[in-house]
N, C-alpha and C positions, 0 to 999 in steps of 0.2 A: 810573303809580300805578293801582291796582287799589282797590277799597272792600270791605272787609271787614267783618263784625257777629260780635263778641265776647260773651260773657255775662258780666258781671264784679259783685260784689256792689256795690250802692249807695254802702254806705259806703268801700270802696274807692275806687270811680271819683269822688267827692266829695274823698277827702284828697288823692289823686293830683290831680287836676285844681286844687285850691287851691296844692299844692306846684308845679306848673307854672305856675300864673298869679302867683306869688309870688317867683319865679325867672327870670318873663321866657320859657319855654320853651315849645315846642309840645308836648303828648299825642302826638300820632299819632309825632311825628319820635321821641321817648322811647321808644315803645312801639318802635317799629322798629330804633333803634341798639340796646334789649335783646334783640329776635329775631333781629337777624342777630349779635350775640356769642355768641348761642348754638348758632348751627350755622356756628360759624368755621372756615374748612378749615385751620385752622395750628396743627396741635399741636402742633409744635416750639414754636413761643413758648409756647403755656399752659404745655408741660413746663417751660421754662424760668423762668416764671413763679411756679410750684409749687416747682421747688426751690429760688430766691430766695425766696421767705414761708418754706419751713423754716429755708433758715439764719436768715434773721432772727428768728424763735421761739427758734431755738437761742443767741440771744445772750445774753448776761449781760443781765439790766434793772436800773434804780435805781429806788428810789424816792422821786416828787418831792412834797411836801408841800404846797409853793407854786412852781409853775410859774414865776408869773413873779420871785420873790425868788430863786428859784436861775439863773433865767439873765438876771437884770438888765433885766430889763424893764419 
């Protein structure tokens, strides 16, 4: 493990810290996961994911005013 220093605004740091604490997550692990996702070497998976998102975006959607009533929840 390597210790690195980054400059982050105090507001962003404080909000992310509270978010991680509230969800029981390690801040450093979340940053590591984000960084790894940015340099991922699997462009095929990314292309497939983007294609799937584009297909979903083209699908016809329905307007739902009351989700729980519509789906009997």
